[in-house]
Structure formats: C-alpha cells, structure tokens
C-alpha positions, -999 to +999 in steps of 0.1 A: +706+517+300+692+483+284+652+485+276+626+458+266+619+462+227+590+445+212+609+420+195+620+406+227+588+406+243+572+390+213+594+362+215+589+359+253+552+355+247+555+329+216+581+304+244+560+312+274+524+315+257+517+340+286+534+372+299+517+395+332+532+430+334+524+449+363+503+478+360+489+465+323+478+432+325+482+395+310+487+389+273+485+348+262+483+327+232+450+308+224+465+279+197+436+263+177+441+232+163+435+225+127+405+204+118+384+192+087+352+189+077+338+160+063+374+149+048+370+178+024+374+212+039+407+216+057+412+244+086+442+251+092+459+255+124+457+295+139+469+314+172+449+343+188+463+366+211+443+372+241+444+402+269+430+398+304+433+425+333+438+396+357+480+389+370+495+356+369+523+356+392+537+323+377+545+347+345+553+377+355+576+397+331+603+401+358+601+362+368+605+353+330+636+378+324+657+362+356+648+331+337+663+341+304+696+363+317+687+385+290+697+415+313+714+416+348+692+408+376+696+444+397+685+462+367+656+438+357+632+459+380+640+492+368+641+477+332+606+467+334+593+499+354+606+517+322+590+497+295+555+496+312+560+538+318+568+537+281+539+518+270+512+542+292+527+575+276+526+563+243+485+555+251+481+589+267+500+608+235+486+586+207+455+565+219+473+534+217+508+515+218+514+493+191+531+457+197+546+445+166+532+412+154+509+413+185+484+442+181+475+475+197+469+481+235+446+511+241+417+523+265+382+523+263+355+541+270+359+528+311+392+538+306+406+500+309+429+484+286+419+466+257+441+448+232+427+444+195+450+417+181+458+412+147+444+386+123+462+352+122+491+365+148+517+339+149+504+324+120+515+287+109+520+290+073+493+268+059+459+283+044+424+269+047+415+246+018+388+225+007+391+194-018+367+174-043+366+136-033+372+114-069+362+082-072+375+058-102+359+023-109+383-003-114+377-037-136+366-065-113+390-090-118+392-123-110+426-138-100+438-166-120+444-196-101+480-210-100+483-246-106+513-264-091+530-295-106+521-323-085+550-349-079+551-376-099+549-408-079+566-440-091+547-475-083+566-501-065+567-529-093+586-500-114+613-499-084+610-538-083+618-541-120+646-516-118+662-532-089+661-567-107+677-553-138+706-537-117+709-574-102+710-588-132+737-562-148+756-562-116+757-603-117+766-606-153+799-582-146+810-602-117+800-638-133+800-637-168+808-675-180+777-685-156+753-660-170+761-672-209+756-706-201+719-700-183+711-677-212+725-704-237+698-731-218+671-710-216+677-701-255+674-739-262+650-750-242+626-722-260+635-732-294+625-766-290+591-755-269+587-737-304+591-761-329+568-786-306+539-760-309+544-753-349+545-792-351+512-796-335+494-763-351+467-773-376+467-763-412+444-738-421+429-740-457+430-706-472+406-712-498+379-713-466+396-678-453+399-656-485+362-645-490+357-638-450+387-613-454+375-597-487+341-592-471+355-574-439+375-554-464+345-543-487+328-536-451+354-513-443+359-493-474+323-488-472+325-474-434+354-450-444+329-439-475+301-428-453+322-413-427+336-388-457+302-383-468+294-362-434+297-322-447+319-297-429+288-276-423+271-300-402+297-315-381+300-284-357+263-283-353+262-320-343+290-310-315+271-281-302+238-304-298+258-329-278+275-305-254+238-286-249+258-252-249+236-225-236+257-198-221+271-178-250+299-150-243+285-122-271+310-103-293+286-082-314+253-081-326+241-075-363+209-068-384+216-090-414+238-126-417+264-114-441+278-091-417+276-116-386+293-144-410+318-117-416+324-109-378+324-145-368+350-150-395+371-122-380+370-140-347+383-174-362+412-155-374+423-141-341+423-173-324+388-184-315+380-213-333+347-221-315+331-186-322+294-190-337+262-169-350+233-174-331+202-183-343+184-151-348+160-145-315+126-125-319+144-092-320+155-107-356+194-096-346+225-118-355+245-125-328+279-133-331+296-152-299+333-163-290+324-195-276+295-210-260+296-228-226+268-257-211+272-237-174+272-203-162+303-205-144+329-214-172+311-189-198+315-160-167+350-171-162+358-170-201+341-135-202+364-119-175+396-132-193+381-119-227+374-088-216+409-086-201+425-099-231+406-078-263+404-045-237+364-046-247+339-035-220+309-045-238+313-081-242+283-096-225+264-132-215+235-142-234+213-174-221+198-189-253+194-226-268+214-224-301+192-251-320 
C-alpha cells in the first residue's frame, strides 16, 4: 500500500505554500523578502513555517494529491487517513511528530496541536552581511579643449589670377605664333620706355652723397654696440615688468637663495624656460616658480596641467608682485 512520506509532504508544501490536513491543521510558508539598511547591512531572504488550526478548503491535502496524480484517485482518501493516524499515534507515543525539514508537531498544555518550526526552514542559501562604504578622492582634471583646424578660404582675386594664367597657357598652346608676336612687341615697347627714362634721369654727385651714407653707417654701428651692452641678467626682469606677472605656479620654497637657484636651474633643464626665483617676502622664503602669468585663469590652467605632467599634488598658486 502506498503512503505519504515526509519528503512528499515537504515538496508539496514548498510548491503550494499552504496545505490543510483534516484533523490536524494548516501548514503555510511565510516568505520574508530580502532588505538592506542604509545601503550597508544586507538581510537575506528567508522563509518561516506557520501552523494554524483553521482549515482551508482550497488547499486540502486530498485535493492537492488529486492534482499531482501521485496516487490513484480512489486510494487517496485512505492514504490521507493513514497519514493522519500515523501523525497522531507518533505524538501520543513520543510526545511529538517530526516533519523533516519543517519542524516538530506536538500537543501543548491545552491539548491543541502546535508546531515548532526549524530555524531557517527552506533557507535561500544567502547569509546576512554588512559592508563599509569606501570613498576615493579623484583629482579634479579639466578636460583639454580640442581645437579643430579651420578650413582655408581662398580669396576671389586668387581665383581670378589662376583663371587668367590658365587662359594664357591654353591660348599659347592653341595660338603659339600670335602669342609670341604680341610678347615681342611688349618687350620692344618696354625697352624703349626704359631708355627714355634713363635719358631723363639727372646725374647725382657722388661726392655729396658719400658723407651722409658714412654717417648713417656709423650711427647703426653705435646702435648695435648699445644693444649688445645690455646684460643677459637684466633682460628677463625687463620682460617681467612689461608683462606684470602677479600669479605664479610654485614648485617649491627654500630658506636660502642658493638652494632656490639650484632648483630653478633644474626646472629650466626639465623644459620650463620661464622658471624664476621670486623676491623673498616677509617670511624670508625663496619661492621657485615654474612660470608666472598676468591673470589667474591662465595660471590655474597651467597649474592643473603641470600637476598631471609632473605627478605632483603639492604644486600651488601664489599671488605676488615680483619686483
């Protein structure tokens, strides 16, 4: 004779979520959804077995067995009756009946059936866990503007000249004799006009013009001597005064001028020709700058690019009039 086992009952309960047994009560599964607290603590989904004395006609064990076609329909009432008798006899004998994977059914003090379900019954295999949020600072990098090349526009008069030359070449190919004759006539008329202009030009006395030429030459020699007399040290300071640089991108700060000058030379060798040692301030610090700029926007743009290029985060901006 076929019978209902605990494995069959547990599989049917998991499938239909509720089963009522005449003379015993109703078993049902309550599903707890997964949740999280403040995005850190994760509570996994779980299921709990609930038991009630109230029967549900829609989920009677006999009706469910008829749907599943596990047993022959005429034997189902007898099979269910035997299963109920088995449960009650086990409770009377041992005080409880164990549903494998579900829990233990027993009689309480009021002689009513009570289920002590197994913790994490039908567990989903996901433990609870908590995580700590890590934040990582990223450098504020300004995207470089991509400059597109503008199309070169050819003026109208250039096209006219090209068309004129093409017309001349094509006419020379088609009518070579006529073009040669016209060209010879132009040369003859041009040579005649040149001779007439040479005949009318007055003669200039060379003795009179010699003195001013020599004086001009001497003046130019003096001017070149004066320009070479300017020292190379004073030239950068003159340029800086004209540009009125107030914003400097600082590479380092030193307590003495010797260290500052060495650092400045190293920057020049690395490809910063405008590196400069700033005039000491009240703190008596010699600051070495990559470059100076007349406006803040240009200085900040250079600072960000230099930070990326040199991979240095301690480069900073100083506003100071370098006299």
